[in-house]
RODO-2510 file (C-alpha; in nm, 4 decimals, decimal comma):
residues 156
     n   res          X          Y          Z
     1     x    12,2950     2,0058    18,8861
     2     x    12,5468     2,2996    18,7397
     3     x    12,3635     2,2764    18,4223
     4     x    12,0435     2,4231    18,6004
     5     x    12,1917     2,7408    18,6430
     6     x    12,3898     2,7622    18,2794
     7     x    12,1823     3,0371    18,0875
     8     x    12,3360     2,8958    17,7612
     9     x    12,1536     2,5569    17,8188
    10     x    11,8010     2,7575    17,9084
    11     x    11,8524     2,9374    17,5882
    12     x    11,9357     2,6615    17,3781
    13     x    11,6028     2,4836    17,5577
    14     x    11,3837     2,7675    17,4777
    15     x    11,5004     2,8442    17,1009
    16     x    11,5017     2,4599    17,0283
    17     x    11,1592     2,4003    17,2247
    18     x    11,0203     2,7388    17,0117
    19     x    11,1392     2,5902    16,6708
    20     x    11,0131     2,2585    16,7033
    21     x    10,6597     2,4473    16,7616
    22     x    10,7056     2,6491    16,4595
    23     x    10,8165     2,3301    16,2358
    24     x    10,4973     2,1198    16,4146
    25     x    10,2667     2,3281    16,3205
    26     x    10,3917     2,3795    15,9677
    27     x    10,3310     2,0321    15,9373
    28     x    10,0362     2,0199    16,0991
    29     x     9,8671     2,2763    15,8286
    30     x    10,0141     2,0428    15,5489
    31     x     9,9292     1,6922    15,7037
    32     x     9,5425     1,8661    15,7479
    33     x     9,5240     1,9132    15,3762
    34     x     9,6282     1,6026    15,3103
    35     x     9,4094     1,4621    15,5736
    36     x     9,1560     1,5621    15,7726
    37     x     9,0997     1,3123    16,0694
    38     x     9,3445     1,3650    16,3792
    39     x     9,4820     1,0385    16,4289
    40     x     9,6348     1,0643    16,0645
    41     x     9,7768     1,4368    16,1857
    42     x     9,9317     1,2966    16,4875
    43     x    10,0675     0,9855    16,2929
    44     x    10,1328     1,1831    15,9768
    45     x    10,2858     1,4629    16,2425
    46     x    10,5176     1,2278    16,3542
    47     x    10,6398     1,0734    16,0456
    48     x    10,7299     1,4493    15,9288
    49     x    10,9082     1,5421    16,2900
    50     x    11,2485     1,4342    16,1043
    51     x    11,3192     1,7898    16,0662
    52     x    11,2793     1,8808    16,4044
    53     x    11,5472     1,6076    16,4936
    54     x    11,7903     1,7693    16,2372
    55     x    11,7494     2,1010    16,3532
    56     x    11,7754     2,0384    16,7181
    57     x    12,1045     1,8393    16,6202
    58     x    12,2413     2,1652    16,4491
    59     x    12,1826     2,3916    16,7142
    60     x    12,2983     2,2051    17,0496
    61     x    12,5488     1,9786    17,1228
    62     x    12,3406     1,8755    17,4586
    63     x    12,1171     1,5646    17,4159
    64     x    11,9630     1,6281    17,6982
    65     x    11,8535     1,9779    17,5467
    66     x    11,7754     1,8335    17,2504
    67     x    11,5091     1,5359    17,4041
    68     x    11,3360     1,7799    17,6062
    69     x    11,2946     2,0444    17,3645
    70     x    11,1845     1,7413    17,1570
    71     x    10,9620     1,6477    17,4292
    72     x    10,8266     1,9567    17,5489
    73     x    10,7438     2,0571    17,1564
    74     x    10,5972     1,7156    17,0836
    75     x    10,3586     1,8006    17,4068
    76     x    10,2725     2,1100    17,2946
    77     x    10,1773     1,9899    16,9245
    78     x     9,9330     1,7266    17,0598
    79     x     9,7168     2,0080    17,2695
    80     x     9,7220     2,2405    16,9821
    81     x     9,7032     1,9958    16,6806
    82     x     9,3341     1,9480    16,6936
    83     x     9,2419     2,3145    16,7114
    84     x     9,5025     2,3901    16,4278
    85     x     9,3476     2,1378    16,2109
    86     x     8,9855     2,2425    16,2869
    87     x     9,0543     2,6286    16,1793
    88     x     9,2452     2,5136    15,8683
    89     x     8,9648     2,2806    15,7752
    90     x     8,7476     2,6004    15,8431
    91     x     8,9569     2,8781    15,6582
    92     x     8,9813     2,7316    15,3132
    93     x     9,2026     2,9900    15,2150
    94     x     9,4708     2,8662    15,4879
    95     x     9,4999     2,5952    15,2838
    96     x     9,5937     2,7681    14,9266
    97     x     9,8386     3,0008    15,1818
    98     x     9,9839     2,6889    15,3297
    99     x    10,0434     2,5588    14,9542
   100     x    10,1495     2,8354    14,8075
   101     x    10,4029     2,8314    15,0774
   102     x    10,4959     2,4752    14,9691
   103     x    10,5398     2,5917    14,6511
   104     x    10,7686     2,8932    14,7352
   105     x    10,9897     2,7008    14,9621
   106     x    10,9911     2,4278    14,7327
   107     x    11,1102     2,6791    14,4300
   108     x    11,3429     2,8122    14,6098
   109     x    11,5064     2,5384    14,7011
   110     x    11,5289     2,4272    14,3205
   111     x    11,6604     2,7046    14,2036
   112     x    11,9609     2,7368    14,5018
   113     x    12,0110     2,3512    14,3889
   114     x    12,0417     2,4708    14,0556
   115     x    12,3159     2,7814    14,1649
   116     x    12,1077     3,0807    14,0993
   117     x    12,1044     3,2584    14,4959
   118     x    11,7357     3,3764    14,5737
   119     x    11,7787     3,6332    14,8988
   120     x    11,6122     3,5076    15,1893
   121     x    11,4400     3,8027    15,2634
   122     x    11,2882     3,8247    14,9306
   123     x    11,1131     3,4932    14,9981
   124     x    11,0154     3,6319    15,3678
   125     x    10,8968     3,9143    15,2676
   126     x    10,6784     3,7604    15,0363
   127     x    10,5081     3,5112    15,3361
   128     x    10,4962     3,8195    15,5632
   129     x    10,3134     3,9987    15,2681
   130     x    10,0727     3,6667    15,2515
   131     x    10,0167     3,6428    15,5996
   132     x     9,9608     3,9651    15,6485
   133     x     9,6951     3,9604    15,3712
   134     x     9,5428     3,6379    15,4731
   135     x     9,4799     3,8412    15,8284
   136     x     9,3181     4,0928    15,6667
   137     x     9,0909     3,8542    15,5135
   138     x     8,9567     3,6822    15,7899
   139     x     8,9513     3,9721    16,0142
   140     x     8,7045     4,0839    15,7266
   141     x     8,5249     3,7913    15,7501
   142     x     8,4728     3,7902    16,1165
   143     x     8,2409     4,0712    16,0958
   144     x     7,9816     3,8333    15,9401
   145     x     7,9384     4,0060    15,6230
   146     x     8,1523     3,9733    15,2620
   147     x     8,3673     4,2497    15,1593
   148     x     8,2025     4,3989    14,8565
   149     x     8,3395     4,5586    14,6178
   150     x     8,2401     4,8684    14,3884
   151     x     8,0958     4,8477    14,0529
   152     x     8,3438     4,9230    13,7554
   153     x     8,3310     5,2832    13,6423
   154     x     8,1150     5,3486    13,3286
   155     x     8,0910     5,5970    13,0967
   156     x     7,7481     5,7548    13,0196
***
């Protein structure tokens, strides 16, 4: 029972749960692009969740904490996957953003594999900027009217 008062265990549990949920959302968005039906999403998410298990093993030596964090994140993803799937299917630009992230990460991994180091700050900045632009686009779409650009300047 001493483990209940150990802050290291609780911090590991919270960190792992958050990481598992983030990886799960990533998987759901990618899978929604491939398959639009929820049962396929849940089945494929289970298959793609091996990265979550590897992350858990790398972050804490406590197996019960790993199991609890994975179970908690699976519960969160079961509750959230339908809403995430509906959101992604309603907004095709989010699909394009997710695919561009996959392309960026894949390019970075290939470059790293060939010995070319790309600073992670550049990658994270590009992804953050893209999410910010997408957020602006989604907010503009909430107003119900599309954004109109001015006509180009013409000389008389």
